[in-house]
C-alpha positions in Angstrom: -9.5 47.7 13.4 -7.8 49.4 10.7 -6.2 47.6 7.8 -2.7 48.6 9.1 -3.5 47.2 12.5 -4.7 44.0 11.0 -1.6 43.6 8.8 0.6 44.2 11.9 -1.4 41.6 13.9 -1.0 39.1 11.0 2.8 39.8 11.0 3.1 39.2 14.7 1.0 36.0 14.5 3.2 34.7 11.7 6.4 35.4 13.7 5.0 33.7 16.8 4.0 30.6 14.7 7.4 30.4 13.1 9.1 30.6 16.6 6.8 27.9 18.0 7.4 25.7 15.0 11.2 26.0 15.4 10.8 25.0 19.1 8.7 22.0 18.2 11.2 20.8 15.6 14.1 21.0 18.1 12.1 19.0 20.6 11.3 16.4 17.9 15.0 16.1 17.0 15.9 15.5 20.7 13.2 12.9 21.0 14.0 11.1 17.8 17.7 10.6 18.7 18.0 7.5 20.9 21.3 6.0 21.8 23.2 8.2 19.3 21.1 6.9 16.4 18.2 8.6 14.8 14.9 6.7 15.1 12.9 6.7 11.9 9.4 5.3 11.9 7.0 4.4 9.2 9.6 4.0 6.5 9.5 0.8 4.4 7.9 -2.5 4.9 8.6 -4.9 7.8 9.1 -7.7 5.3 11.3 -5.8 2.9 14.6 -7.7 2.5 13.5 -10.7 4.5 13.8 -14.1 2.8 10.5 -16.0 2.7 10.2 -19.7 1.8 9.0 -20.5 -1.8 5.3 -21.0 -2.2 5.2 -22.2 -5.8 7.5 -24.7 -7.7 7.7 -25.1 -11.4 8.2 -28.2 -13.5 11.9 -27.7 -13.8 12.4 -27.0 -10.1 12.2 -23.2 -10.3 10.6 -21.6 -7.3 8.7 -18.4 -6.5 7.8 -17.0 -3.1 4.6 -15.3 -4.4 6.1 -11.8 -4.0 6.7 -9.4 -6.8 6.0 -10.0 -10.5 5.2 -13.5 -11.6 8.2 -15.3 -13.2 8.1 -16.0 -16.9 7.9 -19.8 -16.4 4.7 -19.3 -14.4 3.1 -16.9 -16.8 3.9 -19.2 -19.7 2.3 -22.2 -17.8 -0.8 -20.2 -17.0 -1.2 -19.2 -20.6 -0.8 -22.9 -21.5 -4.0 -23.7 -19.4 -2.6 -24.5 -16.0 -3.8 -22.9 -12.8 -1.7 -21.2 -10.2 -2.9 -23.7 -7.6 -1.2 -26.5 -9.7 2.2 -25.1 -8.6 1.6 -24.7 -4.9 4.1 -26.3 -2.7 2.5 -28.4 0.1 2.8 -26.4 3.4 3.8 -29.4 5.4 6.8 -30.0 3.1 8.2 -26.5 3.5 11.5 -26.4 5.2 12.7 -23.7 7.6 9.3 -22.2 8.2 8.9 -21.0 11.7 5.6 -20.2 13.4 5.1 -16.6 14.3 4.2 -15.5 17.8 1.9 -12.7 18.4 3.4 -9.7 20.2 0.6 -9.5 22.8 
């Protein structure tokens, strides 16, 4: 093949790929809209925004669920020689904790 024929072939392949891509995007948009609302998957955490019971309690009654950065009272106590396990709340004493069922 000549260089001009190869360039022409490349141009036709690019056009075909762009057309095919546009068709696939339209199909995805139709599939992604369910009940008038757009379905978005894989964004954020399942636990984001959900309230979890406290896992640790400080000497003054402060609590921490074990998520995010350690609170200042806990950091200060650990620097003072205490262990993280010293602040654990007994699991049987937790209120409002529900058992999770498997989705099988």
